[in-house]
N, C-alpha and C positions, 0 to 999 in steps of 0.2 A: 813252711815253718820249721826251725830246726827243733826244738823242744819236742819229747816224744813224750806221748803219756804214759809209757811203760815204766812201773816201779823203778825208784834208781836201785834201790836192792836186788830186784833180781838182775837188772840192768848188769850191775855191778858183776854179778857171779859170771854171768855171761861173758861176761869180756874180761875177766882176771884181774879187776882192779874195782878200787871203792871212791864211786865220782863224787859223794857226801862222805862228811865225816860223819853223822848217823848212820851207813850205808856201812860205817868200817870194823863195827863189833859183831853185827848180820855177818858181813866178808870170810870174817878172822874165824866162824864160827863153822860155816858152810864153806867152805876157799874151791868150790867146783859148780860148774853150769844147773842151775833150777832145773828141775824137773824130773821122773821118774830113772829117768837114764843120767843124770848129772853122773854122777862119777865113773859112771865108763868110758862119756865121749872123749874122745883124743884127736888133734888137728892134726890129721892122715894124709896129707896131701898140702905139694909147697904155695898153690894160691890161695885154700884155709889159712893157714898162717900169715900170709902175705894180708888176707882179706880183714882179717882178723886184728893184725896190727894197727891198718885202717879205720876199721870200726873204732879202737881204744883211741886212737888222735882224735879222733869225731867227737868223742862222747866226752873226755877232757876239755875239747873245748866249747861245747854242745853245740859245734855249727854245723849246716846242712851239707851233702856231699855236693852243692855245688859251690858254696863255700871253698873246700876244702881245695877242690877242684881249680878256682883260680889264684888259692894263693899256693897251689902245687906250679901251676904253668908262671907266678911271680917268680917263686924261687929257682924254675929251670933256669932262668935268665940271670943271675945274679955269677957274681965270680966266684961263691964261697959251693962247697958241696952241697947239692941239693937238697940235703934230709936236714942238716944245722941250718938250713937257709928258710926250708918251708916250718919251721918250728919257732923260727926266730920271727917270724910274719904272722904266725900266729898267737904268739904272746905279744906283739905291738898290739893287739884290736883294743879297742880301751875296757868295752868287757873284764877282761883278762888280767887286765891291770888293776881294776878296780878290787877283784879278788886279791891280787897279790898281795897290792898294800896293808890289804887289812880290812877297809872298810866293810867288805859283803863277805860272808862268811860261805856261797858257795857259788860254782858257774853263772847260775840257775837267780842267783839274785842280783849276781851284779848284773846282769843281763835286764833285769827287770828296773833295778834302781836306774841306768840307763835309758828305755826305754820310758819308763814315763817320765823323763826330763831332770830328774833329780840330780846330772852332773854338769860341770862343766869344765871345757879344757879355755886355756890363756882367757878366761872372762866368758867364755859364751858358749849359750845353752847347746848342747851336742845328744840325740836322743837316740844313734845308731849304736848298736853291739859292735860293728865291726869298724867303727872309727877306727885311721892309723895313726896311732901317738908318734910324735918324732922325739926325739935326744931334747933336751930344754922345754917340753911342754909341760905346763901343771896343772894339773887335774882337781879337782876339789867338789867339793856338795854343796851345792844353789846355797845361798843363806835361807829363802825363806824351806829348806829341807830339813834343815839341821837339829829341827826341834822334835822331829816327829823321830818317834821311838826304836828303830831299825839304827839311825842314824845316834842314839844317846850310848848305847850299847856298845858300838863300833869306836866309837870316841872313847871310850872306857878302855879299851884296848879288848872286847869281848868276841869279836872275832880274827883277832890279829892270829897270823899262820904258827902253827906250833913251833917250826923250827926260824930259823935267821930270816929277819926283811932278803928278800934279793938284792942283792949288791949294786944294780944298776935301774934303784929306785931310791929315791931322798920322799921320806913319808912323815909326815904332822899329825899324828891322829888326830891331836887335840883340837886343832883345825882342820880335821878332816879333809886333808889334803897331801898331794904327793908331785916328786915331780922325775920325769924320767930320763937320769944324768946322761944315758947312753943307750946304743944299740945292746939289747940283751946278748949273750953268749950263752950257745948252746949248752955248757955244763954248769952254767947256773941256772936255769930254767927247772923248776922241776915239777916235769912231765916222766912220766912212766911211757916211753915209746920207745923202737928199736926203728927210729924215720928212717934208716935204709931200706925196713921190709917196705914201706910204703913207695918209697919213692919205684923201689920196680914192681909192686904192683899198676904203680903208673903211665910205668914205662913197659910194660906188656905188649 
């Protein structure tokens, strides 16, 4: 399983990024790793720097090591920069796009919505968070699930991201639906990561 039992706030501090909206205020107050010696810790080797960046990318998409390796292997076969292709591969996951659309508040919530069978793609139920959405695919909450409290909040914009909706998505929150218009561009994807370090980690 990709999900970790480690509290999200501690994990956020260890990785140097806020993984959930709730973790933001805690991370801002203590922007250093948890533990007695958190303030004094330093990334003092190339390996540690690359490992941390890989873990940061994994955490933002809540994927397992095996899933990340597979995405890297697919990315390495493309004609574009491997780092860009890797982030684009992950961004096309169904749970990631459910999050970006504003239907879910966190990647963990998005994953749960998918695995519990609340989401459909092109009219068919899909319960695999790793499902790769293609351009022109239409994703929406299933009719039988729309009256649930979470989706009522989402419909009113309660989970909508603070910034603009990514340009590669056409979102209709009132209908709890969105369409992937085109493949994302790396610069448009709101992920904090130096993907080249991740590529170097796997290429070592």
